[in-house]
LOMILO-955557 format. One record per residue (C-alpha): residue number from 1; chain; x, y negated, z negated. Coordinates in Angstrom, 1 decimal. Example, Ala and Ser with C-alpha at 12.3 -4.5 7.8 and 13.67 -1.06 7.14 Angstrom:
2
<node><nr>1</nr><kette>A</kette><east>12.3</east><north>4.5</north><up>-7.8</up></node>
<node><nr>2</nr><kette>A</kette><east>13.7</east><north>1.1</north><up>-7.1</up></node>
REM end
This chain:
198
<node><nr>1</nr><kette>A</kette><east>-1.6</east><north>-18.4</north><up>-9.9</up></node>
<node><nr>2</nr><kette>A</kette><east>-1.8</east><north>-17.8</north><up>-6.1</up></node>
<node><nr>3</nr><kette>A</kette><east>-5.1</east><north>-15.9</north><up>-5.6</up></node>
<node><nr>4</nr><kette>A</kette><east>-5.4</east><north>-15.8</north><up>-1.8</up></node>
<node><nr>5</nr><kette>A</kette><east>-3.4</east><north>-16.8</north><up>1.3</up></node>
<node><nr>6</nr><kette>A</kette><east>-4.6</east><north>-17.3</north><up>4.8</up></node>
<node><nr>7</nr><kette>A</kette><east>-2.1</east><north>-17.7</north><up>7.7</up></node>
<node><nr>8</nr><kette>A</kette><east>-0.4</east><north>-16.2</north><up>10.6</up></node>
<node><nr>9</nr><kette>A</kette><east>1.6</east><north>-13.0</north><up>10.4</up></node>
<node><nr>10</nr><kette>A</kette><east>5.2</east><north>-14.0</north><up>11.2</up></node>
<node><nr>11</nr><kette>A</kette><east>6.9</east><north>-10.6</north><up>10.5</up></node>
<node><nr>12</nr><kette>A</kette><east>5.7</east><north>-7.1</north><up>9.7</up></node>
<node><nr>13</nr><kette>A</kette><east>8.3</east><north>-4.7</north><up>8.2</up></node>
<node><nr>14</nr><kette>A</kette><east>6.4</east><north>-2.2</north><up>6.1</up></node>
<node><nr>15</nr><kette>A</kette><east>5.8</east><north>-2.6</north><up>3.2</up></node>
<node><nr>16</nr><kette>A</kette><east>7.0</east><north>-6.2</north><up>3.5</up></node>
<node><nr>17</nr><kette>A</kette><east>5.2</east><north>-9.0</north><up>5.2</up></node>
<node><nr>18</nr><kette>A</kette><east>6.0</east><north>-12.6</north><up>6.0</up></node>
<node><nr>19</nr><kette>A</kette><east>2.9</east><north>-14.8</north><up>6.2</up></node>
<node><nr>20</nr><kette>A</kette><east>3.2</east><north>-18.3</north><up>7.7</up></node>
<node><nr>21</nr><kette>A</kette><east>0.8</east><north>-20.6</north><up>5.9</up></node>
<node><nr>22</nr><kette>A</kette><east>0.9</east><north>-24.1</north><up>7.5</up></node>
<node><nr>23</nr><kette>A</kette><east>4.6</east><north>-23.8</north><up>8.1</up></node>
<node><nr>24</nr><kette>A</kette><east>5.5</east><north>-22.2</north><up>4.7</up></node>
<node><nr>25</nr><kette>A</kette><east>6.6</east><north>-18.6</north><up>4.9</up></node>
<node><nr>26</nr><kette>A</kette><east>5.3</east><north>-16.4</north><up>2.0</up></node>
<node><nr>27</nr><kette>A</kette><east>7.0</east><north>-13.0</north><up>1.5</up></node>
<node><nr>28</nr><kette>A</kette><east>4.6</east><north>-10.4</north><up>0.3</up></node>
<node><nr>29</nr><kette>A</kette><east>4.8</east><north>-6.7</north><up>-0.4</up></node>
<node><nr>30</nr><kette>A</kette><east>1.6</east><north>-4.9</north><up>0.6</up></node>
<node><nr>31</nr><kette>A</kette><east>0.4</east><north>-1.3</north><up>0.2</up></node>
<node><nr>32</nr><kette>A</kette><east>0.1</east><north>0.9</north><up>3.3</up></node>
<node><nr>33</nr><kette>A</kette><east>-3.7</east><north>0.8</north><up>2.9</up></node>
<node><nr>34</nr><kette>A</kette><east>-3.5</east><north>-2.9</north><up>3.7</up></node>
<node><nr>35</nr><kette>A</kette><east>-0.8</east><north>-2.6</north><up>6.3</up></node>
<node><nr>36</nr><kette>A</kette><east>-3.0</east><north>-0.2</north><up>8.3</up></node>
<node><nr>37</nr><kette>A</kette><east>-5.6</east><north>-2.9</north><up>8.9</up></node>
<node><nr>38</nr><kette>A</kette><east>-3.4</east><north>-5.9</north><up>9.5</up></node>
<node><nr>39</nr><kette>A</kette><east>-3.8</east><north>-7.6</north><up>12.8</up></node>
<node><nr>40</nr><kette>A</kette><east>-0.8</east><north>-7.9</north><up>15.2</up></node>
<node><nr>41</nr><kette>A</kette><east>2.1</east><north>-10.3</north><up>14.5</up></node>
<node><nr>42</nr><kette>A</kette><east>1.2</east><north>-13.9</north><up>15.4</up></node>
<node><nr>43</nr><kette>A</kette><east>-2.5</east><north>-13.3</north><up>14.5</up></node>
<node><nr>44</nr><kette>A</kette><east>-4.3</east><north>-14.9</north><up>11.6</up></node>
<node><nr>45</nr><kette>A</kette><east>-5.3</east><north>-13.0</north><up>8.4</up></node>
<node><nr>46</nr><kette>A</kette><east>-6.4</east><north>-13.5</north><up>4.8</up></node>
<node><nr>47</nr><kette>A</kette><east>-4.9</east><north>-11.6</north><up>1.9</up></node>
<node><nr>48</nr><kette>A</kette><east>-5.9</east><north>-11.5</north><up>-1.8</up></node>
<node><nr>49</nr><kette>A</kette><east>-2.7</east><north>-11.9</north><up>-3.8</up></node>
<node><nr>50</nr><kette>A</kette><east>-1.2</east><north>-11.1</north><up>-7.2</up></node>
<node><nr>51</nr><kette>A</kette><east>2.0</east><north>-12.9</north><up>-8.4</up></node>
<node><nr>52</nr><kette>A</kette><east>4.3</east><north>-11.1</north><up>-10.8</up></node>
<node><nr>53</nr><kette>A</kette><east>6.8</east><north>-13.4</north><up>-12.6</up></node>
<node><nr>54</nr><kette>A</kette><east>9.9</east><north>-11.8</north><up>-14.1</up></node>
<node><nr>55</nr><kette>A</kette><east>13.1</east><north>-13.4</north><up>-15.4</up></node>
<node><nr>56</nr><kette>A</kette><east>15.0</east><north>-12.5</north><up>-12.2</up></node>
<node><nr>57</nr><kette>A</kette><east>12.3</east><north>-12.9</north><up>-9.6</up></node>
<node><nr>58</nr><kette>A</kette><east>8.8</east><north>-14.1</north><up>-8.6</up></node>
<node><nr>59</nr><kette>A</kette><east>7.2</east><north>-11.3</north><up>-6.5</up></node>
<node><nr>60</nr><kette>A</kette><east>4.0</east><north>-11.8</north><up>-4.5</up></node>
<node><nr>61</nr><kette>A</kette><east>1.8</east><north>-8.8</north><up>-3.6</up></node>
<node><nr>62</nr><kette>A</kette><east>-0.9</east><north>-8.9</north><up>-0.9</up></node>
<node><nr>63</nr><kette>A</kette><east>-4.1</east><north>-6.9</north><up>-0.5</up></node>
<node><nr>64</nr><kette>A</kette><east>-6.8</east><north>-6.5</north><up>2.2</up></node>
<node><nr>65</nr><kette>A</kette><east>-9.7</east><north>-6.4</north><up>-0.3</up></node>
<node><nr>66</nr><kette>A</kette><east>-10.5</east><north>-7.7</north><up>-3.7</up></node>
<node><nr>67</nr><kette>A</kette><east>-11.0</east><north>-4.1</north><up>-4.8</up></node>
<node><nr>68</nr><kette>A</kette><east>-7.5</east><north>-3.2</north><up>-3.9</up></node>
<node><nr>69</nr><kette>A</kette><east>-6.1</east><north>-6.1</north><up>-5.9</up></node>
<node><nr>70</nr><kette>A</kette><east>-8.3</east><north>-5.3</north><up>-8.9</up></node>
<node><nr>71</nr><kette>A</kette><east>-7.1</east><north>-1.7</north><up>-8.8</up></node>
<node><nr>72</nr><kette>A</kette><east>-3.5</east><north>-2.8</north><up>-8.6</up></node>
<node><nr>73</nr><kette>A</kette><east>-4.1</east><north>-5.1</north><up>-11.6</up></node>
<node><nr>74</nr><kette>A</kette><east>-5.6</east><north>-2.2</north><up>-13.6</up></node>
<node><nr>75</nr><kette>A</kette><east>-2.7</east><north>0.0</north><up>-12.6</up></node>
<node><nr>76</nr><kette>A</kette><east>0.1</east><north>-2.3</north><up>-13.8</up></node>
<node><nr>77</nr><kette>A</kette><east>-1.6</east><north>-2.5</north><up>-17.2</up></node>
<node><nr>78</nr><kette>A</kette><east>-0.9</east><north>1.2</north><up>-17.7</up></node>
<node><nr>79</nr><kette>A</kette><east>2.2</east><north>2.0</north><up>-19.7</up></node>
<node><nr>80</nr><kette>A</kette><east>5.1</east><north>3.1</north><up>-17.4</up></node>
<node><nr>81</nr><kette>A</kette><east>3.4</east><north>1.8</north><up>-14.2</up></node>
<node><nr>82</nr><kette>A</kette><east>5.1</east><north>-1.2</north><up>-12.6</up></node>
<node><nr>83</nr><kette>A</kette><east>4.2</east><north>-3.0</north><up>-9.4</up></node>
<node><nr>84</nr><kette>A</kette><east>6.4</east><north>-0.7</north><up>-7.2</up></node>
<node><nr>85</nr><kette>A</kette><east>4.6</east><north>2.4</north><up>-8.4</up></node>
<node><nr>86</nr><kette>A</kette><east>1.2</east><north>0.6</north><up>-8.2</up></node>
<node><nr>87</nr><kette>A</kette><east>2.0</east><north>-0.1</north><up>-4.5</up></node>
<node><nr>88</nr><kette>A</kette><east>3.0</east><north>3.5</north><up>-4.0</up></node>
<node><nr>89</nr><kette>A</kette><east>-0.3</east><north>4.7</north><up>-5.4</up></node>
<node><nr>90</nr><kette>A</kette><east>-2.3</east><north>2.4</north><up>-3.1</up></node>
<node><nr>91</nr><kette>A</kette><east>-0.1</east><north>3.5</north><up>-0.2</up></node>
<node><nr>92</nr><kette>A</kette><east>-1.0</east><north>7.2</north><up>-0.8</up></node>
<node><nr>93</nr><kette>A</kette><east>-4.7</east><north>6.5</north><up>-1.2</up></node>
<node><nr>94</nr><kette>A</kette><east>-7.0</east><north>3.6</north><up>-1.0</up></node>
<node><nr>95</nr><kette>A</kette><east>-8.7</east><north>2.2</north><up>-4.1</up></node>
<node><nr>96</nr><kette>A</kette><east>-11.9</east><north>4.2</north><up>-3.6</up></node>
<node><nr>97</nr><kette>A</kette><east>-10.0</east><north>7.5</north><up>-3.2</up></node>
<node><nr>98</nr><kette>A</kette><east>-7.9</east><north>6.6</north><up>-6.3</up></node>
<node><nr>99</nr><kette>A</kette><east>-11.1</east><north>6.0</north><up>-8.3</up></node>
<node><nr>100</nr><kette>A</kette><east>-12.5</east><north>9.4</north><up>-7.1</up></node>
<node><nr>101</nr><kette>A</kette><east>-9.2</east><north>11.1</north><up>-8.0</up></node>
<node><nr>102</nr><kette>A</kette><east>-9.5</east><north>9.6</north><up>-11.5</up></node>
<node><nr>103</nr><kette>A</kette><east>-13.2</east><north>10.6</north><up>-11.9</up></node>
<node><nr>104</nr><kette>A</kette><east>-12.4</east><north>14.1</north><up>-10.8</up></node>
<node><nr>105</nr><kette>A</kette><east>-9.3</east><north>14.2</north><up>-13.0</up></node>
<node><nr>106</nr><kette>A</kette><east>-7.3</east><north>15.4</north><up>-9.9</up></node>
<node><nr>107</nr><kette>A</kette><east>-3.9</east><north>15.5</north><up>-11.6</up></node>
<node><nr>108</nr><kette>A</kette><east>-2.4</east><north>17.6</north><up>-8.7</up></node>
<node><nr>109</nr><kette>A</kette><east>-3.3</east><north>14.9</north><up>-6.1</up></node>
<node><nr>110</nr><kette>A</kette><east>-2.1</east><north>12.0</north><up>-8.3</up></node>
<node><nr>111</nr><kette>A</kette><east>1.2</east><north>13.7</north><up>-9.1</up></node>
<node><nr>112</nr><kette>A</kette><east>2.1</east><north>14.1</north><up>-5.4</up></node>
<node><nr>113</nr><kette>A</kette><east>2.7</east><north>10.3</north><up>-5.2</up></node>
<node><nr>114</nr><kette>A</kette><east>6.4</east><north>9.3</north><up>-5.5</up></node>
<node><nr>115</nr><kette>A</kette><east>7.2</east><north>8.2</north><up>-9.1</up></node>
<node><nr>116</nr><kette>A</kette><east>4.1</east><north>9.9</north><up>-10.6</up></node>
<node><nr>117</nr><kette>A</kette><east>4.8</east><north>13.1</north><up>-12.5</up></node>
<node><nr>118</nr><kette>A</kette><east>2.2</east><north>15.2</north><up>-14.2</up></node>
<node><nr>119</nr><kette>A</kette><east>2.4</east><north>13.3</north><up>-17.5</up></node>
<node><nr>120</nr><kette>A</kette><east>2.0</east><north>9.9</north><up>-15.8</up></node>
<node><nr>121</nr><kette>A</kette><east>-0.9</east><north>11.3</north><up>-13.8</up></node>
<node><nr>122</nr><kette>A</kette><east>-2.5</east><north>12.4</north><up>-17.0</up></node>
<node><nr>123</nr><kette>A</kette><east>-1.9</east><north>9.0</north><up>-18.6</up></node>
<node><nr>124</nr><kette>A</kette><east>-3.6</east><north>7.3</north><up>-15.5</up></node>
<node><nr>125</nr><kette>A</kette><east>-6.6</east><north>9.5</north><up>-15.9</up></node>
<node><nr>126</nr><kette>A</kette><east>-6.8</east><north>8.9</north><up>-19.6</up></node>
<node><nr>127</nr><kette>A</kette><east>-6.4</east><north>5.1</north><up>-19.5</up></node>
<node><nr>128</nr><kette>A</kette><east>-8.3</east><north>4.3</north><up>-16.3</up></node>
<node><nr>129</nr><kette>A</kette><east>-11.1</east><north>6.9</north><up>-16.1</up></node>
<node><nr>130</nr><kette>A</kette><east>-14.4</east><north>5.0</north><up>-16.0</up></node>
<node><nr>131</nr><kette>A</kette><east>-12.8</east><north>1.6</north><up>-15.4</up></node>
<node><nr>132</nr><kette>A</kette><east>-12.5</east><north>2.0</north><up>-11.6</up></node>
<node><nr>133</nr><kette>A</kette><east>-15.7</east><north>4.0</north><up>-10.9</up></node>
<node><nr>134</nr><kette>A</kette><east>-17.6</east><north>0.9</north><up>-9.8</up></node>
<node><nr>135</nr><kette>A</kette><east>-15.3</east><north>0.4</north><up>-6.8</up></node>
<node><nr>136</nr><kette>A</kette><east>-17.1</east><north>0.7</north><up>-3.5</up></node>
<node><nr>137</nr><kette>A</kette><east>-15.9</east><north>0.4</north><up>0.0</up></node>
<node><nr>138</nr><kette>A</kette><east>-15.8</east><north>-3.2</north><up>1.1</up></node>
<node><nr>139</nr><kette>A</kette><east>-15.7</east><north>-2.4</north><up>4.8</up></node>
<node><nr>140</nr><kette>A</kette><east>-13.2</east><north>-3.9</north><up>7.2</up></node>
<node><nr>141</nr><kette>A</kette><east>-11.8</east><north>-7.3</north><up>6.3</up></node>
<node><nr>142</nr><kette>A</kette><east>-10.1</east><north>-8.2</north><up>9.5</up></node>
<node><nr>143</nr><kette>A</kette><east>-11.6</east><north>-8.3</north><up>13.0</up></node>
<node><nr>144</nr><kette>A</kette><east>-8.7</east><north>-6.0</north><up>13.9</up></node>
<node><nr>145</nr><kette>A</kette><east>-9.4</east><north>-3.6</north><up>11.0</up></node>
<node><nr>146</nr><kette>A</kette><east>-8.7</east><north>0.0</north><up>11.8</up></node>
<node><nr>147</nr><kette>A</kette><east>-7.0</east><north>-0.9</north><up>15.1</up></node>
<node><nr>148</nr><kette>A</kette><east>-3.5</east><north>0.4</north><up>15.3</up></node>
<node><nr>149</nr><kette>A</kette><east>-0.7</east><north>-1.6</north><up>16.7</up></node>
<node><nr>150</nr><kette>A</kette><east>0.6</east><north>-0.7</north><up>20.1</up></node>
<node><nr>151</nr><kette>A</kette><east>4.2</east><north>-1.4</north><up>19.4</up></node>
<node><nr>152</nr><kette>A</kette><east>6.8</east><north>0.9</north><up>20.9</up></node>
<node><nr>153</nr><kette>A</kette><east>7.6</east><north>4.1</north><up>18.9</up></node>
<node><nr>154</nr><kette>A</kette><east>9.6</east><north>3.1</north><up>15.9</up></node>
<node><nr>155</nr><kette>A</kette><east>10.5</east><north>6.1</north><up>13.8</up></node>
<node><nr>156</nr><kette>A</kette><east>13.2</east><north>4.1</north><up>12.0</up></node>
<node><nr>157</nr><kette>A</kette><east>10.5</east><north>1.7</north><up>10.8</up></node>
<node><nr>158</nr><kette>A</kette><east>8.4</east><north>4.6</north><up>9.5</up></node>
<node><nr>159</nr><kette>A</kette><east>11.4</east><north>6.1</north><up>7.8</up></node>
<node><nr>160</nr><kette>A</kette><east>12.4</east><north>2.8</north><up>6.1</up></node>
<node><nr>161</nr><kette>A</kette><east>8.8</east><north>2.3</north><up>4.9</up></node>
<node><nr>162</nr><kette>A</kette><east>8.7</east><north>5.8</north><up>3.4</up></node>
<node><nr>163</nr><kette>A</kette><east>12.1</east><north>5.2</north><up>1.6</up></node>
<node><nr>164</nr><kette>A</kette><east>10.8</east><north>1.8</north><up>0.4</up></node>
<node><nr>165</nr><kette>A</kette><east>7.7</east><north>3.6</north><up>-1.1</up></node>
<node><nr>166</nr><kette>A</kette><east>10.0</east><north>5.9</north><up>-3.1</up></node>
<node><nr>167</nr><kette>A</kette><east>10.3</east><north>9.1</north><up>-1.1</up></node>
<node><nr>168</nr><kette>A</kette><east>13.8</east><north>10.5</north><up>-0.9</up></node>
<node><nr>169</nr><kette>A</kette><east>15.7</east><north>10.6</north><up>2.4</up></node>
<node><nr>170</nr><kette>A</kette><east>15.2</east><north>14.4</north><up>2.9</up></node>
<node><nr>171</nr><kette>A</kette><east>11.4</east><north>14.2</north><up>2.4</up></node>
<node><nr>172</nr><kette>A</kette><east>11.1</east><north>11.1</north><up>4.5</up></node>
<node><nr>173</nr><kette>A</kette><east>13.2</east><north>12.4</north><up>7.4</up></node>
<node><nr>174</nr><kette>A</kette><east>11.3</east><north>15.7</north><up>7.4</up></node>
<node><nr>175</nr><kette>A</kette><east>8.0</east><north>13.9</north><up>7.6</up></node>
<node><nr>176</nr><kette>A</kette><east>9.2</east><north>11.6</north><up>10.4</up></node>
<node><nr>177</nr><kette>A</kette><east>10.4</east><north>14.6</north><up>12.5</up></node>
<node><nr>178</nr><kette>A</kette><east>6.8</east><north>15.9</north><up>12.6</up></node>
<node><nr>179</nr><kette>A</kette><east>5.5</east><north>12.8</north><up>14.3</up></node>
<node><nr>180</nr><kette>A</kette><east>4.5</east><north>12.8</north><up>18.0</up></node>
<node><nr>181</nr><kette>A</kette><east>7.0</east><north>10.9</north><up>20.2</up></node>
<node><nr>182</nr><kette>A</kette><east>4.5</east><north>8.1</north><up>21.1</up></node>
<node><nr>183</nr><kette>A</kette><east>3.4</east><north>7.3</north><up>17.6</up></node>
<node><nr>184</nr><kette>A</kette><east>3.3</east><north>3.7</north><up>16.6</up></node>
<node><nr>185</nr><kette>A</kette><east>4.5</east><north>2.4</north><up>13.2</up></node>
<node><nr>186</nr><kette>A</kette><east>1.0</east><north>2.1</north><up>11.5</up></node>
<node><nr>187</nr><kette>A</kette><east>-0.2</east><north>5.5</north><up>12.7</up></node>
<node><nr>188</nr><kette>A</kette><east>3.2</east><north>7.0</north><up>12.0</up></node>
<node><nr>189</nr><kette>A</kette><east>3.2</east><north>5.9</north><up>8.4</up></node>
<node><nr>190</nr><kette>A</kette><east>-0.3</east><north>7.1</north><up>7.9</up></node>
<node><nr>191</nr><kette>A</kette><east>0.5</east><north>10.6</north><up>9.4</up></node>
<node><nr>192</nr><kette>A</kette><east>3.7</east><north>10.9</north><up>7.4</up></node>
<node><nr>193</nr><kette>A</kette><east>2.0</east><north>10.0</north><up>4.1</up></node>
<node><nr>194</nr><kette>A</kette><east>-0.7</east><north>12.7</north><up>4.8</up></node>
<node><nr>195</nr><kette>A</kette><east>2.0</east><north>15.2</north><up>5.6</up></node>
<node><nr>196</nr><kette>A</kette><east>3.9</east><north>14.3</north><up>2.4</up></node>
<node><nr>197</nr><kette>A</kette><east>0.7</east><north>14.6</north><up>0.3</up></node>
<node><nr>198</nr><kette>A</kette><east>0.2</east><north>18.3</north><up>1.3</up></node>
REM end
């Protein structure tokens, strides 16, 4: 099992990431909560990882903190929750916010996440309540944590990220249209997700 990778960020195309580890490129899918704190392309970072092996693919997922990875691992144990929905949940809220939503039995907030209906939200609360309460904020992992990229405005990248997270084209396009013209990719995704959660 690959538990952690440290290397240079070769490509960032949310929610996908290519990490160069001593000349070997690892493709990872990461939640937006991790994507927000990644340093710029070409800079070094460390990610906790989870490998999912299926008949047709080996898929590697990356997380900024151990808590995020632990939350993801608990999520995919729930009936009807696969890795894609697990990433969508951690893209809509970080692991601490998710634990709070479970503790507060906030079905409305949980069911706003793509792929999560009312019944699935209720199942999440039933199966995970109490299991994630011990999660606490781990603080910034990267030196560049919280800093937003200064790339040129890239609404197409924001739109593609929203589509990859499971939002339909109408919802994603409407959210992207609300973004200020000078918004970068990371901030744009964050703002669009907040708009979609309302």
